[in-house]
MISE-9958 format. One record per residue (C-alpha): residue number from 1; chain; x, y, z; residue in one letter. Coordinates in nm, 2 decimals, always signed. Layout:
# residues N
<pt resi="NUM" chain="A" x="X" y="Y" z="Z" resn="A"/>
...
***
This chain:
# residues 297
<pt resi="1" chain="A" x="-1.71" y="+0.35" z="-2.39" resn="M"/>
<pt resi="2" chain="A" x="-1.59" y="+0.27" z="-2.01" resn="T"/>
<pt resi="3" chain="A" x="-1.27" y="+0.14" z="-2.00" resn="T"/>
<pt resi="4" chain="A" x="-1.14" y="-0.12" z="-1.73" resn="Q"/>
<pt resi="5" chain="A" x="-0.93" y="+0.18" z="-1.57" resn="F"/>
<pt resi="6" chain="A" x="-1.27" y="+0.36" z="-1.54" resn="D"/>
<pt resi="7" chain="A" x="-1.45" y="+0.07" z="-1.38" resn="T"/>
<pt resi="8" chain="A" x="-1.13" y="+0.03" z="-1.14" resn="Q"/>
<pt resi="9" chain="A" x="-1.11" y="+0.39" z="-1.05" resn="L"/>
<pt resi="10" chain="A" x="-1.50" y="+0.39" z="-0.98" resn="D"/>
<pt resi="11" chain="A" x="-1.41" y="+0.07" z="-0.73" resn="S"/>
<pt resi="12" chain="A" x="-1.12" y="+0.25" z="-0.55" resn="V"/>
<pt resi="13" chain="A" x="-1.31" y="+0.56" z="-0.52" resn="A"/>
<pt resi="14" chain="A" x="-1.64" y="+0.43" z="-0.39" resn="N"/>
<pt resi="15" chain="A" x="-1.67" y="+0.08" z="-0.29" resn="T"/>
<pt resi="16" chain="A" x="-1.66" y="+0.00" z="+0.08" resn="D"/>
<pt resi="17" chain="A" x="-1.33" y="-0.18" z="+0.14" resn="G"/>
<pt resi="18" chain="A" x="-0.93" y="-0.14" z="+0.22" resn="F"/>
<pt resi="19" chain="A" x="-0.62" y="-0.20" z="+0.01" resn="I"/>
<pt resi="20" chain="A" x="-0.43" y="-0.53" z="+0.13" resn="A"/>
<pt resi="21" chain="A" x="-0.05" y="-0.43" z="+0.09" resn="A"/>
<pt resi="22" chain="A" x="+0.14" y="-0.76" z="-0.03" resn="L"/>
<pt resi="23" chain="A" x="+0.41" y="-0.58" z="-0.17" resn="D"/>
<pt resi="24" chain="A" x="+0.69" y="-0.69" z="+0.10" resn="Q"/>
<pt resi="25" chain="A" x="+1.04" y="-0.68" z="-0.11" resn="S"/>
<pt resi="26" chain="A" x="+1.39" y="-0.86" z="-0.07" resn="G"/>
<pt resi="27" chain="A" x="+1.45" y="-0.66" z="+0.25" resn="G"/>
<pt resi="28" chain="A" x="+1.14" y="-0.69" z="+0.43" resn="S"/>
<pt resi="29" chain="A" x="+1.08" y="-1.05" z="+0.29" resn="T"/>
<pt resi="30" chain="A" x="+1.28" y="-1.25" z="+0.55" resn="P"/>
<pt resi="31" chain="A" x="+1.08" y="-1.07" z="+0.85" resn="K"/>
<pt resi="32" chain="A" x="+0.76" y="-1.14" z="+0.68" resn="A"/>
<pt resi="33" chain="A" x="+0.84" y="-1.49" z="+0.65" resn="L"/>
<pt resi="34" chain="A" x="+0.94" y="-1.50" z="+0.99" resn="A"/>
<pt resi="35" chain="A" x="+0.61" y="-1.37" z="+1.13" resn="A"/>
<pt resi="36" chain="A" x="+0.43" y="-1.63" z="+0.91" resn="Y"/>
<pt resi="37" chain="A" x="+0.69" y="-1.91" z="+1.07" resn="G"/>
<pt resi="38" chain="A" x="+0.93" y="-1.97" z="+0.81" resn="I"/>
<pt resi="39" chain="A" x="+1.26" y="-1.90" z="+0.96" resn="E"/>
<pt resi="40" chain="A" x="+1.56" y="-1.81" z="+0.73" resn="A"/>
<pt resi="41" chain="A" x="+1.73" y="-2.14" z="+0.70" resn="D"/>
<pt resi="42" chain="A" x="+1.43" y="-2.27" z="+0.54" resn="A"/>
<pt resi="43" chain="A" x="+1.59" y="-2.14" z="+0.22" resn="W"/>
<pt resi="44" chain="A" x="+1.94" y="-2.10" z="+0.05" resn="S"/>
<pt resi="45" chain="A" x="+1.88" y="-1.85" z="-0.23" resn="T"/>
<pt resi="46" chain="A" x="+1.71" y="-1.54" z="-0.29" resn="D"/>
<pt resi="47" chain="A" x="+1.50" y="-1.71" z="-0.54" resn="S"/>
<pt resi="48" chain="A" x="+1.39" y="-1.99" z="-0.31" resn="E"/>
<pt resi="49" chain="A" x="+1.26" y="-1.71" z="-0.06" resn="M"/>
<pt resi="50" chain="A" x="+1.09" y="-1.58" z="-0.33" resn="F"/>
<pt resi="51" chain="A" x="+0.92" y="-1.90" z="-0.37" resn="D"/>
<pt resi="52" chain="A" x="+0.80" y="-1.93" z="-0.02" resn="L"/>
<pt resi="53" chain="A" x="+0.66" y="-1.56" z="+0.00" resn="V"/>
<pt resi="54" chain="A" x="+0.49" y="-1.62" z="-0.32" resn="H"/>
<pt resi="55" chain="A" x="+0.31" y="-1.92" z="-0.19" resn="A"/>
<pt resi="56" chain="A" x="+0.23" y="-1.72" z="+0.14" resn="M"/>
<pt resi="57" chain="A" x="+0.08" y="-1.45" z="-0.11" resn="R"/>
<pt resi="58" chain="A" x="-0.10" y="-1.72" z="-0.31" resn="T"/>
<pt resi="59" chain="A" x="-0.28" y="-1.85" z="-0.01" resn="R"/>
<pt resi="60" chain="A" x="-0.39" y="-1.52" z="+0.13" resn="I"/>
<pt resi="61" chain="A" x="-0.51" y="-1.40" z="-0.24" resn="M"/>
<pt resi="62" chain="A" x="-0.71" y="-1.76" z="-0.27" resn="T"/>
<pt resi="63" chain="A" x="-0.85" y="-1.78" z="+0.04" resn="S"/>
<pt resi="64" chain="A" x="-1.26" y="-1.71" z="+0.03" resn="P"/>
<pt resi="65" chain="A" x="-1.25" y="-1.43" z="+0.27" resn="G"/>
<pt resi="66" chain="A" x="-0.98" y="-1.20" z="+0.04" resn="F"/>
<pt resi="67" chain="A" x="-1.26" y="-1.08" z="-0.19" resn="T"/>
<pt resi="68" chain="A" x="-1.38" y="-0.74" z="-0.35" resn="G"/>
<pt resi="69" chain="A" x="-1.65" y="-0.76" z="-0.08" resn="A"/>
<pt resi="70" chain="A" x="-1.40" y="-0.63" z="+0.17" resn="R"/>
<pt resi="71" chain="A" x="-1.06" y="-0.56" z="-0.01" resn="V"/>
<pt resi="72" chain="A" x="-1.10" y="-0.30" z="-0.26" resn="V"/>
<pt resi="73" chain="A" x="-0.73" y="-0.35" z="-0.41" resn="G"/>
<pt resi="74" chain="A" x="-0.40" y="-0.51" z="-0.34" resn="A"/>
<pt resi="75" chain="A" x="-0.05" y="-0.39" z="-0.38" resn="I"/>
<pt resi="76" chain="A" x="+0.18" y="-0.65" z="-0.55" resn="L"/>
<pt resi="77" chain="A" x="+0.54" y="-0.69" z="-0.53" resn="F"/>
<pt resi="78" chain="A" x="+0.69" y="-0.68" z="-0.86" resn="E"/>
<pt resi="79" chain="A" x="+0.78" y="-1.04" z="-0.90" resn="Q"/>
<pt resi="80" chain="A" x="+0.42" y="-1.10" z="-0.81" resn="T"/>
<pt resi="81" chain="A" x="+0.30" y="-0.91" z="-1.07" resn="M"/>
<pt resi="82" chain="A" x="+0.54" y="-1.11" z="-1.29" resn="E"/>
<pt resi="83" chain="A" x="+0.39" y="-1.44" z="-1.17" resn="R"/>
<pt resi="84" chain="A" x="+0.07" y="-1.64" z="-1.18" resn="Q"/>
<pt resi="85" chain="A" x="-0.19" y="-1.73" z="-0.92" resn="I"/>
<pt resi="86" chain="A" x="-0.42" y="-2.01" z="-1.01" resn="D"/>
<pt resi="87" chain="A" x="-0.29" y="-2.02" z="-1.39" resn="G"/>
<pt resi="88" chain="A" x="-0.36" y="-1.66" z="-1.41" resn="L"/>
<pt resi="89" chain="A" x="-0.13" y="-1.36" z="-1.42" resn="A"/>
<pt resi="90" chain="A" x="-0.15" y="-1.21" z="-1.07" resn="A"/>
<pt resi="91" chain="A" x="-0.32" y="-0.90" z="-1.15" resn="A"/>
<pt resi="92" chain="A" x="-0.58" y="-1.05" z="-1.40" resn="E"/>
<pt resi="93" chain="A" x="-0.66" y="-1.31" z="-1.09" resn="Y"/>
<pt resi="94" chain="A" x="-0.72" y="-1.03" z="-0.85" resn="L"/>
<pt resi="95" chain="A" x="-0.97" y="-0.85" z="-1.09" resn="W"/>
<pt resi="96" chain="A" x="-1.15" y="-1.12" z="-1.29" resn="T"/>
<pt resi="97" chain="A" x="-1.17" y="-1.36" z="-0.99" resn="R"/>
<pt resi="98" chain="A" x="-1.18" y="-1.15" z="-0.70" resn="K"/>
<pt resi="99" chain="A" x="-1.28" y="-0.82" z="-0.82" resn="Q"/>
<pt resi="100" chain="A" x="-0.98" y="-0.65" z="-0.66" resn="I"/>
<pt resi="101" chain="A" x="-0.80" y="-0.38" z="-0.81" resn="V"/>
<pt resi="102" chain="A" x="-0.43" y="-0.47" z="-0.86" resn="P"/>
<pt resi="103" chain="A" x="-0.17" y="-0.20" z="-0.77" resn="F"/>
<pt resi="104" chain="A" x="+0.24" y="-0.27" z="-0.79" resn="V"/>
<pt resi="105" chain="A" x="+0.49" y="-0.13" z="-0.58" resn="K"/>
<pt resi="106" chain="A" x="+0.76" y="+0.07" z="-0.80" resn="T"/>
<pt resi="107" chain="A" x="+0.99" y="+0.21" z="-0.53" resn="D"/>
<pt resi="108" chain="A" x="+1.34" y="+0.05" z="-0.49" resn="V"/>
<pt resi="109" chain="A" x="+1.40" y="+0.14" z="-0.13" resn="G"/>
<pt resi="110" chain="A" x="+1.52" y="+0.43" z="+0.05" resn="L"/>
<pt resi="111" chain="A" x="+1.82" y="+0.65" z="+0.05" resn="A"/>
<pt resi="112" chain="A" x="+1.99" y="+0.76" z="+0.37" resn="D"/>
<pt resi="113" chain="A" x="+1.87" y="+1.00" z="+0.58" resn="E"/>
<pt resi="114" chain="A" x="+1.94" y="+1.36" z="+0.53" resn="V"/>
<pt resi="115" chain="A" x="+1.76" y="+1.65" z="+0.66" resn="D"/>
<pt resi="116" chain="A" x="+1.53" y="+1.45" z="+0.88" resn="G"/>
<pt resi="117" chain="A" x="+1.38" y="+1.23" z="+0.57" resn="V"/>
<pt resi="118" chain="A" x="+1.46" y="+0.94" z="+0.36" resn="Q"/>
<pt resi="119" chain="A" x="+1.39" y="+0.99" z="-0.02" resn="L"/>
<pt resi="120" chain="A" x="+1.34" y="+0.74" z="-0.23" resn="M"/>
<pt resi="121" chain="A" x="+1.64" y="+0.61" z="-0.42" resn="K"/>
<pt resi="122" chain="A" x="+1.68" y="+0.66" z="-0.81" resn="D"/>
<pt resi="123" chain="A" x="+1.50" y="+0.42" z="-1.01" resn="N"/>
<pt resi="124" chain="A" x="+1.62" y="+0.41" z="-1.37" resn="P"/>
<pt resi="125" chain="A" x="+1.40" y="+0.13" z="-1.44" resn="G"/>
<pt resi="126" chain="A" x="+1.05" y="+0.28" z="-1.34" resn="L"/>
<pt resi="127" chain="A" x="+0.95" y="+0.34" z="-1.71" resn="G"/>
<pt resi="128" chain="A" x="+0.99" y="-0.03" z="-1.78" resn="S"/>
<pt resi="129" chain="A" x="+0.80" y="-0.14" z="-1.49" resn="L"/>
<pt resi="130" chain="A" x="+0.55" y="+0.09" z="-1.58" resn="L"/>
<pt resi="131" chain="A" x="+0.51" y="-0.04" z="-1.94" resn="E"/>
<pt resi="132" chain="A" x="+0.51" y="-0.38" z="-1.80" resn="R"/>
<pt resi="133" chain="A" x="+0.25" y="-0.29" z="-1.55" resn="A"/>
<pt resi="134" chain="A" x="+0.01" y="-0.15" z="-1.82" resn="N"/>
<pt resi="135" chain="A" x="+0.06" y="-0.47" z="-2.02" resn="A"/>
<pt resi="136" chain="A" x="-0.08" y="-0.68" z="-1.72" resn="K"/>
<pt resi="137" chain="A" x="-0.38" y="-0.47" z="-1.66" resn="G"/>
<pt resi="138" chain="A" x="-0.24" y="-0.32" z="-1.34" resn="V"/>
<pt resi="139" chain="A" x="-0.46" y="+0.00" z="-1.23" resn="F"/>
<pt resi="140" chain="A" x="-0.19" y="+0.20" z="-1.01" resn="G"/>
<pt resi="141" chain="A" x="+0.15" y="+0.19" z="-0.83" resn="T"/>
<pt resi="142" chain="A" x="+0.26" y="+0.27" z="-0.47" resn="K"/>
<pt resi="143" chain="A" x="+0.59" y="+0.44" z="-0.35" resn="M"/>
<pt resi="144" chain="A" x="+0.71" y="+0.48" z="-0.01" resn="R"/>
<pt resi="145" chain="A" x="+0.94" y="+0.73" z="+0.14" resn="S"/>
<pt resi="146" chain="A" x="+1.00" y="+0.83" z="+0.52" resn="V"/>
<pt resi="147" chain="A" x="+0.98" y="+1.11" z="+0.76" resn="V"/>
<pt resi="148" chain="A" x="+1.21" y="+1.08" z="+1.03" resn="Q"/>
<pt resi="149" chain="A" x="+1.17" y="+1.41" z="+1.21" resn="S"/>
<pt resi="150" chain="A" x="+0.97" y="+1.74" z="+1.18" resn="A"/>
<pt resi="151" chain="A" x="+1.22" y="+1.93" z="+0.94" resn="N"/>
<pt resi="152" chain="A" x="+1.05" y="+2.13" z="+0.68" resn="P"/>
<pt resi="153" chain="A" x="+1.30" y="+2.15" z="+0.43" resn="R"/>
<pt resi="154" chain="A" x="+1.33" y="+1.78" z="+0.43" resn="G"/>
<pt resi="155" chain="A" x="+0.96" y="+1.73" z="+0.42" resn="I"/>
<pt resi="156" chain="A" x="+0.91" y="+1.99" z="+0.15" resn="E"/>
<pt resi="157" chain="A" x="+1.20" y="+1.76" z="-0.10" resn="Q"/>
<pt resi="158" chain="A" x="+1.02" y="+1.46" z="-0.01" resn="L"/>
<pt resi="159" chain="A" x="+0.67" y="+1.54" z="-0.11" resn="V"/>
<pt resi="160" chain="A" x="+0.81" y="+1.72" z="-0.43" resn="A"/>
<pt resi="161" chain="A" x="+0.96" y="+1.38" z="-0.49" resn="Q"/>
<pt resi="162" chain="A" x="+0.66" y="+1.16" z="-0.44" resn="Q"/>
<pt resi="163" chain="A" x="+0.45" y="+1.42" z="-0.66" resn="F"/>
<pt resi="164" chain="A" x="+0.71" y="+1.44" z="-0.95" resn="A"/>
<pt resi="165" chain="A" x="+0.76" y="+1.06" z="-0.96" resn="V"/>
<pt resi="166" chain="A" x="+0.34" y="+1.04" z="-0.93" resn="G"/>
<pt resi="167" chain="A" x="+0.31" y="+1.28" z="-1.24" resn="N"/>
<pt resi="168" chain="A" x="+0.54" y="+1.04" z="-1.45" resn="Q"/>
<pt resi="169" chain="A" x="+0.33" y="+0.75" z="-1.35" resn="I"/>
<pt resi="170" chain="A" x="+0.00" y="+0.94" z="-1.43" resn="L"/>
<pt resi="171" chain="A" x="+0.14" y="+1.02" z="-1.78" resn="N"/>
<pt resi="172" chain="A" x="+0.21" y="+0.64" z="-1.82" resn="A"/>
<pt resi="173" chain="A" x="-0.17" y="+0.59" z="-1.78" resn="G"/>
<pt resi="174" chain="A" x="-0.16" y="+0.46" z="-1.43" resn="L"/>
<pt resi="175" chain="A" x="-0.29" y="+0.57" z="-1.07" resn="M"/>
<pt resi="176" chain="A" x="-0.02" y="+0.67" z="-0.80" resn="P"/>
<pt resi="177" chain="A" x="-0.03" y="+0.60" z="-0.44" resn="I"/>
<pt resi="178" chain="A" x="+0.17" y="+0.89" z="-0.31" resn="I"/>
<pt resi="179" chain="A" x="+0.32" y="+0.73" z="+0.07" resn="E"/>
<pt resi="180" chain="A" x="+0.52" y="+1.00" z="+0.24" resn="P"/>
<pt resi="181" chain="A" x="+0.52" y="+0.75" z="+0.58" resn="E"/>
<pt resi="182" chain="A" x="+0.58" y="+0.96" z="+0.92" resn="V"/>
<pt resi="183" chain="A" x="+0.77" y="+0.72" z="+1.15" resn="N"/>
<pt resi="184" chain="A" x="+0.56" y="+0.62" z="+1.45" resn="I"/>
<pt resi="185" chain="A" x="+0.83" y="+0.65" z="+1.66" resn="H"/>
<pt resi="186" chain="A" x="+0.94" y="+1.02" z="+1.56" resn="A"/>
<pt resi="187" chain="A" x="+1.01" y="+1.23" z="+1.87" resn="A"/>
<pt resi="188" chain="A" x="+0.83" y="+1.53" z="+1.68" resn="D"/>
<pt resi="189" chain="A" x="+0.53" y="+1.33" z="+1.50" resn="K"/>
<pt resi="190" chain="A" x="+0.26" y="+1.55" z="+1.54" resn="Q"/>
<pt resi="191" chain="A" x="+0.46" y="+1.84" z="+1.41" resn="E"/>
<pt resi="192" chain="A" x="+0.59" y="+1.64" z="+1.11" resn="A"/>
<pt resi="193" chain="A" x="+0.22" y="+1.53" z="+1.04" resn="E"/>
<pt resi="194" chain="A" x="+0.13" y="+1.90" z="+1.00" resn="E"/>
<pt resi="195" chain="A" x="+0.43" y="+1.97" z="+0.76" resn="L"/>
<pt resi="196" chain="A" x="+0.34" y="+1.70" z="+0.58" resn="V"/>
<pt resi="197" chain="A" x="-0.01" y="+1.82" z="+0.54" resn="L"/>
<pt resi="198" chain="A" x="+0.08" y="+2.16" z="+0.42" resn="Q"/>
<pt resi="199" chain="A" x="+0.34" y="+2.03" z="+0.15" resn="A"/>
<pt resi="200" chain="A" x="+0.07" y="+1.78" z="+0.02" resn="I"/>
<pt resi="201" chain="A" x="-0.17" y="+2.05" z="+0.01" resn="S"/>
<pt resi="202" chain="A" x="+0.05" y="+2.27" z="-0.20" resn="R"/>
<pt resi="203" chain="A" x="+0.13" y="+1.98" z="-0.41" resn="E"/>
<pt resi="204" chain="A" x="-0.25" y="+1.89" z="-0.48" resn="L"/>
<pt resi="205" chain="A" x="-0.35" y="+2.23" z="-0.54" resn="D"/>
<pt resi="206" chain="A" x="-0.09" y="+2.23" z="-0.85" resn="A"/>
<pt resi="207" chain="A" x="-0.21" y="+1.91" z="-1.01" resn="L"/>
<pt resi="208" chain="A" x="-0.48" y="+2.08" z="-1.23" resn="G"/>
<pt resi="209" chain="A" x="-0.75" y="+1.79" z="-1.31" resn="D"/>
<pt resi="210" chain="A" x="-0.52" y="+1.51" z="-1.23" resn="R"/>
<pt resi="211" chain="A" x="-0.58" y="+1.28" z="-0.92" resn="K"/>
<pt resi="212" chain="A" x="-0.37" y="+1.06" z="-0.69" resn="V"/>
<pt resi="213" chain="A" x="-0.43" y="+0.81" z="-0.39" resn="I"/>
<pt resi="214" chain="A" x="-0.27" y="+0.89" z="-0.07" resn="L"/>
<pt resi="215" chain="A" x="-0.11" y="+0.67" z="+0.18" resn="K"/>
<pt resi="216" chain="A" x="-0.05" y="+0.81" z="+0.53" resn="L"/>
<pt resi="217" chain="A" x="+0.08" y="+0.74" z="+0.86" resn="T"/>
<pt resi="218" chain="A" x="-0.24" y="+0.71" z="+1.12" resn="L"/>
<pt resi="219" chain="A" x="-0.21" y="+1.07" z="+1.30" resn="P"/>
<pt resi="220" chain="A" x="-0.17" y="+1.16" z="+1.64" resn="E"/>
<pt resi="221" chain="A" x="-0.48" y="+1.39" z="+1.61" resn="S"/>
<pt resi="222" chain="A" x="-0.77" y="+1.23" z="+1.48" resn="P"/>
<pt resi="223" chain="A" x="-0.93" y="+1.38" z="+1.16" resn="G"/>
<pt resi="224" chain="A" x="-0.57" y="+1.54" z="+1.09" resn="H"/>
<pt resi="225" chain="A" x="-0.63" y="+1.47" z="+0.70" resn="Y"/>
<pt resi="226" chain="A" x="-0.98" y="+1.55" z="+0.67" resn="A"/>
<pt resi="227" chain="A" x="-0.88" y="+1.82" z="+0.43" resn="S"/>
<pt resi="228" chain="A" x="-0.73" y="+1.55" z="+0.20" resn="L"/>
<pt resi="229" chain="A" x="-1.02" y="+1.32" z="+0.21" resn="V"/>
<pt resi="230" chain="A" x="-1.23" y="+1.61" z="+0.10" resn="A"/>
<pt resi="231" chain="A" x="-0.99" y="+1.75" z="-0.17" resn="H"/>
<pt resi="232" chain="A" x="-1.09" y="+1.70" z="-0.57" resn="P"/>
<pt resi="233" chain="A" x="-0.76" y="+1.58" z="-0.65" resn="N"/>
<pt resi="234" chain="A" x="-0.79" y="+1.30" z="-0.41" resn="V"/>
<pt resi="235" chain="A" x="-0.93" y="+0.97" z="-0.52" resn="V"/>
<pt resi="236" chain="A" x="-0.88" y="+0.82" z="-0.16" resn="R"/>
<pt resi="237" chain="A" x="-0.69" y="+0.83" z="+0.14" resn="V"/>
<pt resi="238" chain="A" x="-0.55" y="+0.51" z="+0.29" resn="V"/>
<pt resi="239" chain="A" x="-0.36" y="+0.45" z="+0.60" resn="A"/>
<pt resi="240" chain="A" x="-0.05" y="+0.22" z="+0.66" resn="L"/>
<pt resi="241" chain="A" x="-0.04" y="+0.05" z="+0.98" resn="S"/>
<pt resi="242" chain="A" x="+0.35" y="+0.16" z="+1.06" resn="G"/>
<pt resi="243" chain="A" x="+0.44" y="-0.05" z="+1.34" resn="G"/>
<pt resi="244" chain="A" x="+0.12" y="-0.04" z="+1.55" resn="Y"/>
<pt resi="245" chain="A" x="-0.06" y="-0.39" z="+1.58" resn="D"/>
<pt resi="246" chain="A" x="-0.37" y="-0.50" z="+1.47" resn="L"/>
<pt resi="247" chain="A" x="-0.60" y="-0.34" z="+1.77" resn="E"/>
<pt resi="248" chain="A" x="-0.40" y="+0.02" z="+1.78" resn="E"/>
<pt resi="249" chain="A" x="-0.42" y="+0.01" z="+1.42" resn="S"/>
<pt resi="250" chain="A" x="-0.83" y="-0.05" z="+1.37" resn="C"/>
<pt resi="251" chain="A" x="-0.87" y="+0.15" z="+1.68" resn="S"/>
<pt resi="252" chain="A" x="-0.67" y="+0.47" z="+1.52" resn="R"/>
<pt resi="253" chain="A" x="-0.82" y="+0.38" z="+1.19" resn="L"/>
<pt resi="254" chain="A" x="-1.17" y="+0.42" z="+1.31" resn="A"/>
<pt resi="255" chain="A" x="-1.13" y="+0.77" z="+1.48" resn="Q"/>
<pt resi="256" chain="A" x="-1.03" y="+0.92" z="+1.11" resn="N"/>
<pt resi="257" chain="A" x="-1.34" y="+0.92" z="+0.91" resn="A"/>
<pt resi="258" chain="A" x="-1.30" y="+0.87" z="+0.51" resn="G"/>
<pt resi="259" chain="A" x="-0.99" y="+0.70" z="+0.57" resn="T"/>
<pt resi="260" chain="A" x="-0.96" y="+0.35" z="+0.47" resn="I"/>
<pt resi="261" chain="A" x="-0.69" y="+0.07" z="+0.53" resn="A"/>
<pt resi="262" chain="A" x="-0.37" y="-0.02" z="+0.32" resn="S"/>
<pt resi="263" chain="A" x="-0.21" y="-0.25" z="+0.58" resn="F"/>
<pt resi="264" chain="A" x="+0.06" y="-0.48" z="+0.55" resn="S"/>
<pt resi="265" chain="A" x="+0.21" y="-0.64" z="+0.90" resn="R"/>
<pt resi="266" chain="A" x="-0.11" y="-0.65" z="+1.06" resn="V"/>
<pt resi="267" chain="A" x="-0.27" y="-0.80" z="+0.77" resn="L"/>
<pt resi="268" chain="A" x="-0.10" y="-1.11" z="+0.79" resn="T"/>
<pt resi="269" chain="A" x="-0.05" y="-1.13" z="+1.18" resn="S"/>
<pt resi="270" chain="A" x="-0.26" y="-1.41" z="+1.26" resn="E"/>
<pt resi="271" chain="A" x="-0.18" y="-1.64" z="+0.99" resn="I"/>
<pt resi="272" chain="A" x="+0.06" y="-1.92" z="+0.99" resn="R"/>
<pt resi="273" chain="A" x="+0.25" y="-2.16" z="+0.77" resn="A"/>
<pt resi="274" chain="A" x="+0.15" y="-2.45" z="+0.99" resn="D"/>
<pt resi="275" chain="A" x="-0.23" y="-2.38" z="+1.01" resn="Q"/>
<pt resi="276" chain="A" x="-0.45" y="-2.63" z="+0.82" resn="V"/>
<pt resi="277" chain="A" x="-0.64" y="-2.46" z="+0.54" resn="Q"/>
<pt resi="278" chain="A" x="-0.98" y="-2.39" z="+0.74" resn="A"/>
<pt resi="279" chain="A" x="-0.75" y="-2.25" z="+1.06" resn="E"/>
<pt resi="280" chain="A" x="-0.57" y="-2.04" z="+0.77" resn="F"/>
<pt resi="281" chain="A" x="-0.90" y="-1.94" z="+0.63" resn="D"/>
<pt resi="282" chain="A" x="-1.08" y="-1.82" z="+0.95" resn="A"/>
<pt resi="283" chain="A" x="-0.76" y="-1.64" z="+1.07" resn="A"/>
<pt resi="284" chain="A" x="-0.73" y="-1.40" z="+0.76" resn="I"/>
<pt resi="285" chain="A" x="-1.11" y="-1.37" z="+0.71" resn="T"/>
<pt resi="286" chain="A" x="-1.11" y="-1.25" z="+1.08" resn="A"/>
<pt resi="287" chain="A" x="-0.84" y="-1.02" z="+1.03" resn="T"/>
<pt resi="288" chain="A" x="-1.00" y="-0.87" z="+0.72" resn="I"/>
<pt resi="289" chain="A" x="-1.33" y="-0.84" z="+0.88" resn="E"/>
<pt resi="290" chain="A" x="-1.18" y="-0.62" z="+1.16" resn="K"/>
<pt resi="291" chain="A" x="-0.99" y="-0.41" z="+0.90" resn="I"/>
<pt resi="292" chain="A" x="-1.30" y="-0.38" z="+0.68" resn="F"/>
<pt resi="293" chain="A" x="-1.52" y="-0.24" z="+0.98" resn="E"/>
<pt resi="294" chain="A" x="-1.27" y="-0.01" z="+1.10" resn="A"/>
<pt resi="295" chain="A" x="-1.26" y="+0.14" z="+0.75" resn="S"/>
<pt resi="296" chain="A" x="-1.63" y="+0.19" z="+0.71" resn="I"/>
<pt resi="297" chain="A" x="-1.62" y="+0.34" z="+1.06" resn="T"/>
***
């Protein structure tokens, strides 16, 4: 019997499109709202701030251009997972109404930099979150840590942490997106990317028959992660924009065959709170189309 997980796994692995990152947390939400045209004086409490960003995300997800025909998956913030979209739980809405596979962000932020990297902070609530995600029909998770420089010791520790937590997520029956981001402003970015490739390759070879999704910074050398795209333990390689603008992100993505987008800031770069609905829909649809085309090149 084919399960929903199997159907969603097939969709993520084989469908043309990209994964939308709608997972801004408390730290990044004010910037996301400011870019959308809502300044900090529009709210006085965190609750009001999260209501505003939920309204923005709802507007995106209910827009006619935001469908499984272009968007394979969507990464939700934990609070979004707990809320409703058009009368349905967010994950249920995405899958049943839009045929978009739901993911949830699981990390709780970055530790201070040590050995050129920022590991994920300890997350004692992860088990509870995974239980709730399973109950709500979420397919997978995403967790981010950041490489700031080409430090072999730090990168080895960072990638090992990602895969250790990834195995915990797999044990819970969910699909992890492993995200060892390399800072696009790192002076030795290309060297760091080589170390990241080597560390990920070693971890993948130790997975047995388990599979993961990888989310990586768009590399300096086109095709740098081609061996990961082809690796039997990788469902998909997706790319983060990392601070590149829409044009640069799509240009770099198109040079990396087999890699699809998982953009956040650039996905919402052309939408504004004061746009009438027709303008908003046209703007988000045009951006989705650009990202889609770059993802299938």
